[in-house]
Structures are given as structure tokens and as C-alpha cells.
N, C-alpha and C positions, 0 to 999 in steps of 0.2 A: 820372482820377487828380486827387486834391485836394492840394494843396500845403498843409502843416501849418505847419510852423514849424523854426526851426533849433536844434540841441542848444547848450548852454552849459555850464559849470561852475556850479552852483548850490547853495548849502545847501538842506537839506530844509526844507519848508515845512508848514503845518498845513490849507492850504485847499484841499484836494483831496478825493478822489473815492469813490463808495459803490456797489455791486453791487445789483440789484434782484430780492430773492426768490431763488428755485430755478432761474429760467431761466437757460439758457447760449448764449453765441454762440461760433463758432470762431475763433480769432485766431491768425495766423502773424506773424512779425516776420524778414526777412531784410536783409542786409546787402550793399550793392553799393559801388561806389568811383569816384569821377572822377579820371582820371589826374594824377600829381603826378611833379615832376622829383626822384625818389630812386630807389634801387635795389631798396628794400624798406621797407615799414613795417609793423611787428608791433604787433598789438593782441590784447591778453589779455582775453577776453570770459567771465565767469565766471556772469553771471545775466542774467535779463531780467525786469525786474517791471511793474507799472502800479499806477496810483493812480486811484480813483474819486471824483468830486466829493461834497465833504461827508464824505468818510473819511479818518482820518488813516493807517490801517494800507494797507499796500501788499498786492497780489496776485501771487503767481508764476504765470507761464505755463506751467506743469507742467515737464516735463523740459526742460532747455535744453542746446543743442548747446554747451557751453563748450569753449573752445580758443584756441590762438594762431593768429590769422590775418594773413596779408599782405595788406593791404588791395589793393596794386598787383596782386593776382592777381584781383580782384573787377571786372573792367572787360570792355567787350565783350559784354555779356550774361550775365557769370558773375557767380554770387551765392553767399552761404551762407546756409543755413536756421538762424536761432537758435533758434526756438522755434515749436510748431504744436500748440495743444491747445484746450480748452473752457475759457472762463472767464464769469464772471458776468455777465449783463447790463447795464447801464446806462451812464452818461456818463463814459468815462474821460478824466482831463485830463493825464495824463503816462505816458510809457515811459521806463523808467530802465535803462541798460547800466550793470551792476556790471564793474569790471576789476578784473584780477589785477595782479600787480607786472612779469610778462614783456613789457613794452612797449619797444620798440626802434625805430631807424631804421638803415639802412645807406645811407653816402654815401661815394663814391670807394672801395668795398670793405672800410670800416670801419663797424662796428657800435658804434651809441652808444646809451645808455639812453635812453629818451622819458620825460622825466616828467611825471606826469599828478597835478597839485596837488589833492588830496582825491578824486580819483576812485575808489580804493579804498573809503573810507567811505561819501559820497553819491552816487556814480554820474557818470554822463553823463544829462543828462535832457532829455528833449523835452517841449515842451507840443504837445498834440494835441486835445484836446476832441472828440470823437469817440463819438455815440451808437451803442451796441454792441446790436442788436436780437435777439431769440431767434431761433435756427435760421440766422442767416446767418453766411457765412464772410467775415473781412475780411482781407486781406492787406497789411500795414505793409512798406514798403520804406524801408530809411534808407540814404541815399545820402551818404556820407563824401566830403568834398572835401579832400583830404589837402594839396594845393598851399596852401589857405589854413589849414587846422589844424595845420601844423607850423611852430613859432617858433623861430629861431635867437637863443640868448641872446646876451649880450655876452661870455661866457666861453666860446663855443664850443660850448657844450651845446644839447641840444634839449629842447622841452617841446610837450605836445598840448594846443591850446587849439581844441576841435571845431569846425568847421563844417559841420553835416550837414541835407541836404534830406530832408524825410520826405514820404511821400506814403502813402495808403489807398486801397484800391480793393475795393468788395464786389463777392465771386464768386459768390455764389448769392442764392437767395431761400429763401421756405417757405411751407408750406400748413399752416393750421391750421383746428381746427373742433370741433363737438361732435356725438356720436350720441346720440339721445335713444330710450328705448323698451326699452333693455336693462340694466338697473341692476346686475345680478349675473352680466354677462357682457362679457369683453373683445371688442373687435370689431377684426379684422386690416384695416388701411386700406392698399392700395395705390396709388400713383400710378405712371401709366405714360405716358412722353413720347410723343405723337402721332406726332413725326417719327423720332424714334431708338428707339423703343421700351425705353428705358432705364427699370428700374423701382426705386421706392423705397418701403419701407413701414415700418409702425409700428403698433402696438397702442394701443388707447384706454387711460386710465387709469379709475380706480374712478368718476368723474364722467361718464365719456364722451369724456373730451378727449382730443384728439390733435394732435400736431404732427409734420409731416415736415420736416427740417431737412437745409440743403445741395442744395436743389432747383436745378438749373439753370432758367435762364430757357427759357420755351417753355409750350407748352399740352399740358395733361396730360387724362387719364381716370381718374377714381377709383373704386375698387370697395370697397366695405364689405362684408365677409363674417363673419357672426355664427357661433358656435359650430354645428357641423355637426349636433350633437345637438338643436338647437332646431327643425331643418327648415326655415330661412327662406331664400328666394331673396336673393342678394347685392344690394345696391342699388349702381347705377351712376349717375355724378355726370360729365359732359362739359363739355369746353370750360372747364377752370380754367386761367387765364392765370396765369403766375408771371412775375415781374420781377425782375432782381437788385437787391438791397439793401431789399427789403420782403417783408412776410409779407401771403400771400392768405388773407383769412378767407372760407370758404364758408358757407352758409346750414347750420342745423342739418339734419341726416340722422336722418331718422325711421323707425324700425322699427316695423311693425303689431303 
């Protein structure tokens, strides 16, 4: 796990991020919490977006599991999945949580509003600087430190100044390559894990290019099957090693 940075309230900046072409990676964001001396801390999460280096616009991580969450329930291995979807590849510099208005803290049985200055407009931002590669699954964990994040004001009110530890872990790898010799036909590519027999398959595109996404680490046997009407024997490639967080590119597969 790679520790990335801490959350802070910040204004939007223009020196952020850009996706690369039409390639995608899978990205999930989950929220956990370090315990704090409160009875409950409710945070109203409405959206999760990312920014890419060199691009001003933000990108939403698909459908978001919006809601009001008690951070003190997200301890001891518990977590809440906020987003899990395909996003463009590229260097992301920032993840931003957009909050709603239903933020509060419970102290001695009483509920107090939890002020979040500017959070509804600009959100809670984290600097990540993570390169997303095609076909890889990246799991981001946001660890909220409640004890450090809640500030008691002089008038007895409470405000949220988040301290959040963020980490990312690449969960899978990918396999890519090119099939040559069948320009007018799609080829079915199937990867079988030599130990678990798990199968992952995909078709080549119009240029014979293929990408097997979300492939767990291990050794695979690849089978390339042309359209049955062509009467060609399948081509088998053995010993393809896949590592987490990287794409294994195999040599061109040539049909006679």
C-alpha cells in the first residue's frame, strides 16, 4: 500500500489532470475511519470525482453510493464503497469528495451541526498523483482520522477540518497483444490460470489488437480461436506471467 497524502479544504486549481485516449482502468474508492472520542460523526457524501494532470475538467467515477455515513461505524475492518467504475487511463492528481449539508456530530447524546466551510462547493480534496494503466484495477482507501478532523470552536460549535490518510493498491494486471493474419475476422482470446483454471476472454478488434483486463496475478495459458468457418486450428501460448499493477504484452500471434 502506498500512502499518498492528506485531505485539506482547498480552492479549485487549474494545474490538474487529463485522461489518455479511449483506454480505461477500473477504479474504486472506499471510506474507512480511525476511532475518535465521539458518539457518532455523520458525513454526507454526494459525489466522488477525479482530476487528471494537465486538464481543468473533472471526471466522475461513474455511479456514486451517495449517503450520510457514520464514520465511527467504519472501524475494525468495516468500510463503505463509495464508487467502483471504469475511468480513463492517465495520471490522476486529485480525488475530491463532494459533501452535502447533512453533516453532524453527536456529543453526550446531543447532535450538533458539523460546519464544513466551502466543502459543498469545492469538496474535500486529496492529492494522489497516481498513474492509471489500462486494464488494471486500482482500489483507493480513504482513512478518516476523526479525532484530528473535528475542531471545537470557541462558541461551542463544531467544524470539520479533515485529516485523511489515503492509500492505493493495484489489485490485478492485464494481458495485451496483436493477432496477425486475419484482418477481416475477430479472434476469441481466452486466458486460463494454470493453477485455478479461472478463465478470462476477449475478442480482438478490427486491427487484431486485444486486451484482457482485470487479470489476477499468476501464470496463464492463452488460446486464440479464429472463426470456425475458416477451419483454422487454435493457437496456444503457454507460460504467460501476469503481475499485479502491470500489463503483460505478448509477442504477435500469427495465423497462417
